[in-house]
N, C-alpha and C positions, 0 to 999 in steps of 0.2 A: 504494500500500500504506500503510495507516494507521499501522503500527508498524514501528520500525526495529531492534528488538532482535534478537540472534542467534536467539532462539527463534522469532520470527515468520518468519524465513527458512527454518527447518528443521522446525518442528513444525506439522503441519497443524491441530491443535486450537488452538494459540496463534494461528495465522493466522486461522482461522475466528472465534475470539472477538474478535480485534482488528478484523476486518471488521464484526462485530456492534456493537462499541462505536463504531466510526466511523459506522455507519449511525444509531445512536441520536443521536450528536452532530449529525447532519444532520436530525434530526427524523423519521427513518424507523424502522419497527419494527426492533429490534435483532436481526437475523438475519444470520449470516455463513456462507459456504460456501467450500470449498477443494477443488480437484481435484489428485490426486497420482498419479503413475505412477513405479514403481521408486524410491520414496523421494524423488522430486523434486516439489516443488510447481510445477504447471504454470500454475495460475490461481487467483485467489480474488476474492471480491466480497461486498459487503453489499447489503442491499435498497436499491433506488433507484426504487421505484414513484412516489414523490412528485416527486423530483428530475427524473426522466426523463419524467414524465407518461405512464407506461406501466404498465398493470396486470400485465404479464408480467415486469417487471423485478425478479423475486424473486432472492435471492442465488444460489440453485441454478442457475437458468436463465442468469444472467449469467456465473457461473463456468464452466458447461458451454460456453457460447458462446465465451468467451475461450480455453479449453483446445482446443476444436475448431479455432479459428483458428490457434492456435499450432502444433498438430500437422498442420494442413491436412487434416483428416479429420473427417467428421461422426460417426464411430464412435470412441468413446474406449475401445477395447479395452485391457484391462489397467489401466484407471484406477479409482481409488477416490474417492468423494465424502464429505467430512466436512461436516456442517451442524449448526448449533446448535439447530435445531428440526425436528421431524418434517415431512417434505415434504407439501405439499398435492397434490391430484390432478393439477394442471397440471405441477407439478415432478416428480411420480412418472412422468408420461408422458414428460417430457423425459429423465429418468434411464433409462427403458426404451429409448427410441429411440437414445440415445447409447451404449447398451450398457455402462453403468457396471458394473464388476465387483463392487465392494462399496460399500454405503451404510452410513456410520456417522452416527448422529444423536444429539444430546444429549437435549433435553426432548421428551416426547410432546406432541402437540397434539390434545387431545380434541375440540376444536371444529372445527378445519380440517385436521387431519392425515388422510392417506390411505394410510399404510403399516400402522400397527398400530391405527389408529382409522378411523372413517368407512368409506369404500368398500373399504379394504384392496386397493388397486390391484394390487399384485403377486400377490395370491392369486386374481385373476380369471382364468378360463380364456382370456379374450381377450388377456391380457397376453403378448406374444411374447418378452420378455426380463425375467428376474427377477434382480436382483443379490442377492448375499449381504447380509443385513441384520443390523446390530448397533446396537440402540437403547439409550438410557439412559445413555450415556457422558457424564459431567460434566453430568448432567441437572439437579441441584440448582442449579449455577452458572448454567446457561442459563435455567432457570425463574425464578430470582431476578432476573436481568437483565431479562427480559421483564416480570415483575410490577412491578419498580421503575419501568420506563419507562412502562408504562400507568397506574400509580398517579400518577405525576407529571403526566401529561396530563389527569387528571380534575379 
């Protein structure tokens, strides 16, 4: 866990943003995710695609994997996912298969998002599980973090 303040232990948004900042410090896209059930943070992660040499090592997938291992169950019934960027199609698929109850995300991703943009994964009739979706929470903060990261890389 990248941050040790009390907020990072109890607030899923603080944890997700801490994971995003840690990802940026590693040279990864600054995206963080956190899985919560009954007010307890079960797992969190930041992007690790470069570090792990793994195109599937998105924050959402890593946090879902860790929560599933912790619960010893592939279905995360009653769990909520907080993420700093609108999930892509791959992550939306993982969210659906994991049976995430609620998805909270910060910034929209007009280019790669698949929830409110692009394919709108959860609106497809072939989607077998749809979480409740709450987007745009702390969107300005997340968008600025992403914009600053990519601006510095150019």
